[in-house]
Each structure stands twice: as C-alpha cells, then as structure tokens.
N, CA, C and O atoms as a printed pandas DataFrame, in Angstrom:
     atom_number atom_name residue_name chain_id  residue_number  x_coord  y_coord  z_coord
0              1         N          MET        A               1   60.201  -18.495  -48.683
1              2        CA          MET        A               1   61.352  -17.659  -48.478
2              3         C          MET        A               1   61.687  -16.921  -49.378
3              4         O          MET        A               1   61.609  -17.225  -50.568
4              5         N          GLN        A               2   62.154  -15.728  -48.891
5              6        CA          GLN        A               2   62.490  -14.445  -50.053
6              7         C          GLN        A               2   63.872  -13.521  -49.035
7              8         O          GLN        A               2   64.187  -13.532  -47.845
8              9         N          LYS        A               3   64.273  -12.964  -49.985
9             10        CA          LYS        A               3   65.420  -12.008  -49.483
10            11         C          LYS        A               3   65.018  -10.872  -48.940
11            12         O          LYS        A               3   64.223  -10.240  -49.637
12            13         N          LEU        A               4   65.331  -10.369  -47.842
13            14        CA          LEU        A               4   64.983   -9.113  -47.350
14            15         C          LEU        A               4   65.000   -7.988  -48.100
15            16         O          LEU        A               4   64.223   -7.097  -47.757
16            17         N          SER        A               5   65.802   -7.782  -49.184
17            18        CA          SER        A               5   65.589   -6.688  -50.196
18            19         C          SER        A               5   64.419   -6.786  -50.965
19            20         O          SER        A               5   63.946   -5.784  -51.503
20            21         N          THR        A               6   63.839   -8.040  -51.081
21            22        CA          THR        A               6   62.668   -7.925  -52.320
22            23         C          THR        A               6   61.458   -7.857  -51.138
23            24         O          THR        A               6   60.414   -7.363  -51.565
24            25         N          ALA        A               7   61.437   -8.211  -49.939
25            26        CA          ALA        A               7   60.329   -7.755  -48.943
26            27         C          ALA        A               7   59.634   -6.315  -49.184
27            28         O          ALA        A               7   60.256   -5.264  -49.337
28            29         N          ASN        A               8   58.121   -6.472  -49.188
29            30        CA          ASN        A               8   57.176   -5.238  -49.197
30            31         C          ASN        A               8   57.173   -4.426  -47.803
31            32         O          ASN        A               8   57.455   -4.807  -46.667
32            33         N          ARG        A               9   56.742   -3.133  -48.307
33            34        CA          ARG        A               9   56.530   -2.317  -46.998
34            35         C          ARG        A               9   55.402   -3.024  -46.095
35            36         O          ARG        A               9   54.393   -3.412  -46.682
36            37         N          GLY        A              10   55.488   -3.182  -44.947
37            38        CA          GLY        A              10   54.461   -3.683  -44.154
38            39         C          GLY        A              10   54.477   -5.256  -43.889
39            40         O          GLY        A              10   53.714   -5.703  -43.033
40            41         N          GLU        A              11   55.131   -5.915  -44.435
41            42        CA          GLU        A              11   55.575   -7.283  -44.464
42            43         C          GLU        A              11   56.312   -7.532  -43.279
43            44         O          GLU        A              11   57.153   -6.717  -42.901
44            45         N          LYS        A              12   56.053   -8.703  -42.579
45            46        CA          LYS        A              12   56.652   -9.138  -41.243
46            47         C          LYS        A              12   57.257  -10.360  -41.723
47            48         O          LYS        A              12   56.524  -10.891  -42.557
48            49         N          GLY        A              13   58.323  -11.004  -41.505
49            50        CA          GLY        A              13   59.023  -12.161  -41.518
50            51         C          GLY        A              13   60.186  -12.207  -40.382
51            52         O          GLY        A              13   60.826  -11.328  -39.804
52            53         N          ARG        A              14   60.171  -13.944  -40.306
53            54        CA          ARG        A              14   61.063  -14.454  -39.504
54            55         C          ARG        A              14   62.617  -14.585  -40.356
55            56         O          ARG        A              14   62.757  -14.913  -41.534
56            57         N          ILE        A              15   63.621  -14.251  -39.446
57            58        CA          ILE        A              15   64.983  -14.424  -40.177
58            59         C          ILE        A              15   65.452  -15.837  -40.032
59            60         O          ILE        A              15   65.732  -16.415  -38.982
60            61         N          ALA        A              16   65.498  -16.367  -41.436
61            62        CA          ALA        A              16   65.507  -17.719  -41.581
62            63         C          ALA        A              16   67.236  -18.165  -41.814
63            64         O          ALA        A              16   67.804  -19.230  -41.571
64            65         N          SER        A              17   67.594  -17.286  -42.200
65            66        CA          SER        A              17   69.069  -17.529  -42.468
66            67         C          SER        A              17   70.137  -16.254  -43.041
67            68         O          SER        A              17   69.784  -15.601  -44.023
68            69         N          VAL        A              18   71.254  -16.005  -42.457
69            70        CA          VAL        A              18   72.196  -15.016  -42.531
70            71         C          VAL        A              18   73.296  -15.811  -43.484
71            72         O          VAL        A              18   73.690  -16.964  -43.310
72            73         N          HIS        A              19   73.627  -15.037  -44.372
73            74        CA          HIS        A              19   74.888  -15.453  -45.144
74            75         C          HIS        A              19   76.041  -14.706  -45.146
75            76         O          HIS        A              19   75.731  -13.527  -45.313
76            77         N          GLY        A              20   77.161  -14.839  -45.044
77            78        CA          GLY        A              20   78.147  -14.107  -45.337
78            79         C          GLY        A              20   79.424  -14.404  -44.540
79            80         O          GLY        A              20   79.390  -15.409  -43.829
80            81         N          ASP        A              21   80.708  -13.563  -44.564
81            82        CA          ASP        A              21   81.715  -13.601  -43.846
82            83         C          ASP        A              21   81.449  -13.483  -42.023
83            84         O          ASP        A              21   80.501  -12.905  -41.492
84            85         N          ALA        A              22   82.311  -14.036  -41.483
85            86        CA          ALA        A              22   82.431  -13.790  -39.875
86            87         C          ALA        A              22   82.567  -12.611  -39.438
87            88         O          ALA        A              22   82.593  -12.447  -38.219
88            89         N          ARG        A              23   82.685  -11.531  -40.295
89            90        CA          ARG        A              23   82.591   -9.727  -39.772
90            91         C          ARG        A              23   81.393   -9.773  -40.053
91            92         O          ARG        A              23   80.750   -9.762  -39.003
92            93         N          PHE        A              24   80.704   -9.821  -40.991
93            94        CA          PHE        A              24   79.226   -9.835  -41.228
94            95         C          PHE        A              24   78.135   -9.944  -40.525
95            96         O          PHE        A              24   77.277   -9.122  -40.200
96            97         N          LEU        A              25   78.324  -11.504  -40.251
97            98        CA          LEU        A              25   77.500  -12.139  -39.211
98            99         C          LEU        A              25   77.523  -11.484  -37.756
99           100         O          LEU        A              25   76.560  -11.061  -37.115
100          101         N          SER        A              26   78.955  -11.510  -37.379
101          102        CA          SER        A              26   79.161  -10.798  -36.193
102          103         C          SER        A              26   78.382   -9.247  -36.028
103          104         O          SER        A              26   77.848   -8.853  -34.991
104          105         N          ARG        A              27   78.453   -8.596  -37.142
105          106        CA          ARG        A              27   77.821   -7.270  -36.802
106          107         C          ARG        A              27   76.245   -7.519  -37.147
107          108         O          ARG        A              27   75.472   -6.880  -36.433
108          109         N          ILE        A              28   75.836   -8.103  -37.840
109          110        CA          ILE        A              28   74.664   -8.236  -37.816
110          111         C          ILE        A              28   73.911   -8.922  -36.708
111          112         O          ILE        A              28   72.788   -8.522  -36.402
112          113         N          THR        A              29   74.472   -9.923  -36.102
113          114        CA          THR        A              29   73.856  -10.371  -34.812
114          115         C          THR        A              29   74.059   -9.464  -33.767
115          116         O          THR        A              29   73.298   -9.527  -32.801
116          117         N          SER        A              30   75.134   -8.463  -33.797
117          118        CA          SER        A              30   75.177   -7.773  -32.432
118          119         C          SER        A              30   74.364   -6.706  -32.556
119          120         O          SER        A              30   74.273   -5.956  -31.584
120          121         N          ILE        A              31   73.465   -6.359  -33.996
121          122        CA          ILE        A              31   72.443   -5.082  -33.840
122          123         C          ILE        A              31   70.993   -5.717  -33.545
123          124         O          ILE        A              31   70.001   -4.988  -33.570
124          125         N          GLY        A              32   70.883   -7.239  -33.234
125          126        CA          GLY        A              32   69.750   -7.999  -33.016
126          127         C          GLY        A              32   69.100   -8.664  -34.186
127          128         O          GLY        A              32   67.907   -8.969  -34.201
128          129         N          LEU        A              33   69.862   -8.855  -35.078
129          130        CA          LEU        A              33   68.902   -9.575  -36.147
130          131         C          LEU        A              33   69.826  -10.886  -36.458
131          132         O          LEU        A              33   70.810  -11.084  -37.170
132          133         N          THR        A              34   69.022  -11.694  -35.568
133          134        CA          THR        A              34   69.700  -13.314  -35.392
134          135         C          THR        A              34   68.382  -13.967  -35.913
135          136         O          THR        A              34   67.312  -13.362  -35.971
136          137         N          ILE        A              35   68.599  -15.453  -36.342
137          138        CA          ILE        A              35   68.066  -16.371  -36.733
138          139         C          ILE        A              35   66.699  -16.442  -36.068
139          140         O          ILE        A              35   66.798  -16.772  -34.886
140          141         N          GLY        A              36   65.387  -16.220  -36.500
141          142        CA          GLY        A              36   64.364  -16.691  -35.470
142          143         C          GLY        A              36   63.555  -15.287  -35.152
143          144         O          GLY        A              36   62.362  -15.157  -34.876
144          145         N          SER        A              37   64.586  -14.272  -35.277
145          146        CA          SER        A              37   63.964  -13.000  -34.918
146          147         C          SER        A              37   62.823  -12.430  -36.008
147          148         O          SER        A              37   62.834  -12.534  -37.235
148          149         N          VAL        A              38   61.930  -11.854  -35.218
149          150        CA          VAL        A              38   60.962  -11.180  -36.692
150          151         C          VAL        A              38   61.036   -9.733  -36.471
151          152         O          VAL        A              38   60.984   -9.086  -35.425
152          153         N          VAL        A              39   61.207   -9.269  -38.035
153          154        CA          VAL        A              39   61.229   -7.900  -38.274
154          155         C          VAL        A              39   59.867   -7.425  -39.034
155          156         O          VAL        A              39   59.051   -8.207  -39.522
156          157         N          GLU        A              40   59.784   -6.256  -39.045
157          158        CA          GLU        A              40   58.823   -5.836  -40.039
158          159         C          GLU        A              40   59.501   -4.644  -40.891
159          160         O          GLU        A              40   60.114   -3.768  -40.282
160          161         N          VAL        A              41   59.414   -4.615  -42.040
161          162        CA          VAL        A              41   59.684   -3.758  -43.435
162          163         C          VAL        A              41   58.693   -2.323  -43.143
163          164         O          VAL        A              41   57.467   -2.211  -43.162
164          165         N          ILE        A              42   59.667   -1.403  -42.897
165          166        CA          ILE        A              42   59.141   -0.203  -42.622
166          167         C          ILE        A              42   59.200    0.599  -43.991
167          168         O          ILE        A              42   58.171    1.171  -44.351
168          169         N          GLN        A              43   60.418    0.682  -44.828
169          170        CA          GLN        A              43   60.495    1.261  -45.789
170          171         C          GLN        A              43   61.389    0.456  -46.607
171          172         O          GLN        A              43   62.281   -0.158  -46.021
172          173         N          ASN        A              44   61.269    0.348  -48.094
173          174        CA          ASN        A              44   61.971   -0.465  -49.133
174          175         C          ASN        A              44   62.089    0.169  -50.462
175          176         O          ASN        A              44   61.753   -0.350  -51.526
176          177         N          GLN        A              45   62.474    1.057  -50.336
177          178        CA          GLN        A              45   62.618    2.051  -51.866
178          179         C          GLN        A              45   63.889    1.638  -52.691
179          180         O          GLN        A              45   65.010    1.361  -52.265
180          181         N          LYS        A              46   63.474    1.666  -53.848
181          182        CA          LYS        A              46   64.910    1.282  -54.577
182          183         C          LYS        A              46   65.994    2.380  -54.563
183          184         O          LYS        A              46   65.712    3.566  -54.739
184          185         N          LYS        A              47   67.055    2.000  -54.377
185          186        CA          LYS        A              47   68.534    2.506  -54.143
186          187         C          LYS        A              47   68.620    3.273  -52.801
187          188         O          LYS        A              47   69.528    4.078  -52.596
188          189         N          ARG        A              48   67.742    3.030  -51.974
189          190        CA          ARG        A              48   67.889    3.196  -50.575
190          191         C          ARG        A              48   68.052    2.110  -49.594
191          192         O          ARG        A              48   67.711    0.956  -49.849
192          193         N          PRO        A              49   68.631    2.514  -48.346
193          194        CA          PRO        A              49   68.638    1.258  -47.171
194          195         C          PRO        A              49   67.242    0.920  -46.829
195          196         O          PRO        A              49   66.295    1.696  -46.701
196          197         N          VAL        A              50   67.268   -0.383  -46.699
197          198        CA          VAL        A              50   65.830   -0.805  -46.047
198          199         C          VAL        A              50   65.929   -0.595  -44.414
199          200         O          VAL        A              50   66.791   -0.659  -43.538
200          201         N          LEU        A              51   64.681   -0.337  -44.524
201          202        CA          LEU        A              51   64.402    0.195  -42.902
202          203         C          LEU        A              51   63.378   -1.086  -42.133
203          204         O          LEU        A              51   62.229   -1.413  -42.431
204          205         N          VAL        A              52   64.143   -1.546  -41.226
205          206        CA          VAL        A              52   63.388   -2.498  -40.723
206          207         C          VAL        A              52   62.674   -2.326  -38.848
207          208         O          VAL        A              52   63.173   -1.533  -38.050
208          209         N          TYR        A              53   61.653   -3.112  -38.551
209          210        CA          TYR        A              53   61.877   -2.798  -37.203
210          211         C          TYR        A              53   61.738   -4.337  -36.387
211          212         O          TYR        A              53   60.942   -5.263  -36.545
212          213         N          GLY        A              54   62.598   -4.193  -35.690
213          214        CA          GLY        A              54   62.899   -5.378  -34.671
214          215         C          GLY        A              54   63.473   -5.282  -33.762
215          216         O          GLY        A              54   64.497   -4.610  -33.641
216          217         N          ARG        A              55   62.694   -6.234  -32.535
217          218        CA          ARG        A              55   63.316   -6.219  -31.195
218          219         C          ARG        A              55   63.248   -4.682  -30.489
219          220         O          ARG        A              55   63.984   -4.326  -29.568
220          221         N          ASP        A              56   62.227   -3.869  -31.106
221          222        CA          ASP        A              56   61.995   -2.424  -30.348
222          223         C          ASP        A              56   62.803   -1.677  -30.953
223          224         O          ASP        A              56   62.898   -0.527  -30.525
224          225         N          THR        A              57   63.568   -2.046  -32.029
225          226        CA          THR        A              57   64.467   -1.007  -32.619
226          227         C          THR        A              57   64.297   -0.710  -34.189
227          228         O          THR        A              57   64.051   -1.641  -34.956
228          229         N          MET        A              58   64.413    0.402  -34.576
229          230        CA          MET        A              58   64.350    0.666  -36.073
230          231         C          MET        A              58   65.947    0.583  -36.528
231          232         O          MET        A              58   66.885    1.089  -35.911
232          233         N          ILE        A              59   66.010   -0.062  -37.569
233          234        CA          ILE        A              59   67.312   -0.776  -38.129
234          235         C          ILE        A              59   67.439   -0.423  -39.396
235          236         O          ILE        A              59   66.502   -0.836  -40.080
236          237         N          ALA        A              60   68.520    0.395  -40.179
237          238        CA          ALA        A              60   68.731    1.009  -41.657
238          239         C          ALA        A              60   69.689   -0.205  -41.930
239          240         O          ALA        A              60   70.700   -0.351  -41.242
240          241         N          ILE        A              61   69.371   -1.048  -42.909
241          242        CA          ILE        A              61   70.339   -1.999  -43.696
242          243         C          ILE        A              61   70.340   -1.580  -45.061
243          244         O          ILE        A              61   69.404   -1.157  -45.739
244          245         N          ASN        A              62   71.818   -1.807  -45.426
245          246        CA          ASN        A              62   72.326   -1.521  -46.958
246          247         C          ASN        A              62   71.467   -2.559  -47.894
247          248         O          ASN        A              62   70.849   -3.530  -47.460
248          249         N          ARG        A              63   71.559   -2.136  -49.336
249          250        CA          ARG        A              63   70.844   -3.159  -49.970
250          251         C          ARG        A              63   71.568   -4.409  -50.153
251          252         O          ARG        A              63   70.953   -5.475  -50.189
252          253         N          SER        A              64   72.820   -4.349  -50.271
253          254        CA          SER        A              64   73.717   -5.489  -50.463
254          255         C          SER        A              64   73.804   -6.580  -49.461
255          256         O          SER        A              64   74.092   -7.763  -49.641
256          257         N          GLU        A              65   73.468   -5.892  -48.270
257          258        CA          GLU        A              65   73.516   -6.921  -46.714
258          259         C          GLU        A              65   72.104   -7.659  -46.776
259          260         O          GLU        A              65   71.851   -8.822  -46.463
260          261         N          CYS        A              66   71.239   -6.652  -47.274
261          262        CA          CYS        A              66   70.003   -7.189  -47.299
262          263         C          CYS        A              66   69.784   -8.743  -48.231
263          264         O          CYS        A              66   69.024   -9.659  -47.918
264          265         N          GLU        A              67   70.562   -8.690  -49.255
265          266        CA          GLU        A              67   70.587   -9.923  -50.123
266          267         C          GLU        A              67   71.070  -10.959  -49.483
267          268         O          GLU        A              67   70.861  -12.077  -49.954
268          269         N          LYS        A              68   71.684  -10.835  -48.487
269          270        CA          LYS        A              68   72.256  -12.215  -47.649
270          271         C          LYS        A              68   71.493  -12.512  -46.745
271          272         O          LYS        A              68   71.724  -13.588  -46.193
272          273         N          ILE        A              69   70.354  -11.721  -46.269
273          274        CA          ILE        A              69   69.366  -12.023  -45.175
274          275         C          ILE        A              69   68.033  -12.476  -45.784
275          276         O          ILE        A              69   67.278  -11.752  -46.434
276          277         N          MET        A              70   67.818  -13.952  -45.447
277          278        CA          MET        A              70   66.421  -14.459  -45.877
278          279         C          MET        A              70   65.460  -14.802  -44.913
279          280         O          MET        A              70   65.552  -15.587  -43.969
280          281         N          LEU        A              71   64.583  -14.146  -45.263
281          282        CA          LEU        A              71   63.131  -14.207  -44.376
282          283         C          LEU        A              71   62.292  -15.253  -45.012
283          284         O          LEU        A              71   62.311  -15.728  -46.147
284          285         N          GLU        A              72   61.295  -15.565  -43.617
285          286        CA          GLU        A              72   60.009  -16.596  -43.909
286          287         C          GLU        A              72   59.004  -15.766  -43.548
287          288         O          GLU        A              72   58.785  -15.439  -42.382
288          289         N          VAL        A              73   58.185  -15.296  -44.784
289          290        CA          VAL        A              73   57.097  -14.439  -44.368
290          291         C          VAL        A              73   55.838  -14.722  -43.116
291          292         O          VAL        A              73   55.119  -15.716  -43.209
292          293         N          VAL        A              74   55.717  -13.953  -42.220
293          294        CA          VAL        A              74   54.602  -14.336  -41.214
294          295         C          VAL        A              74   53.559  -13.388  -41.611
295          296         O          VAL        A              74   53.686  -12.447  -42.395
296          297         N          ASP        A              75   52.313  -13.823  -40.850
297          298        CA          ASP        A              75   51.282  -12.926  -41.183
298          299         C          ASP        A              75   51.341  -11.752  -40.861
299          300         O          ASP        A              75   51.981  -11.427  -39.861
300          301         N          ARG        A              76   50.640  -10.772  -41.684
301          302        CA          ARG        A              76   50.617   -9.258  -41.555
302          303         C          ARG        A              76   49.943   -8.746  -40.453
303          304         O          ARG        A              76   49.880   -7.529  -40.279
C-alpha cells in the first residue's frame, strides 16, 4: 500500500483506507472516493494538486489530503 500522494502518473489503485476527521471523510466520499473504488493517477507533480480519474470523473485533490488516502496498487 502507498499514499495517493506518492503514486506515479499512470498508476491505478484501489482505495484501501481514508483517514481524517468527519468533515474530510464526508467530503471525500461525496465526490466518489470511497473505499474499494479504483482510481488512476493522471498527474502528480510537486507542489500541485494530484489529478485522478475515478468513477468517470476527473478529480483534483490537494497534496495534504492525498497524504490521508491509502492506495492498494492494481495492474496498470
């Protein structure tokens, strides 16, 4: 498992866990990032939000929030 913030461009992963307060968890799940959903990293550049594609939607997540999301890497 790895943090979403360390995933490379093109990597696909299944969300294994999300850590944070109730407000953060509510916001993340409302945009479709739930445990078990598969996302693909589209862009991960230093000091920029991480762009992921999941559930037919492109989502930008700031770096501090990506630290709280753990991925289980699946086949590319």
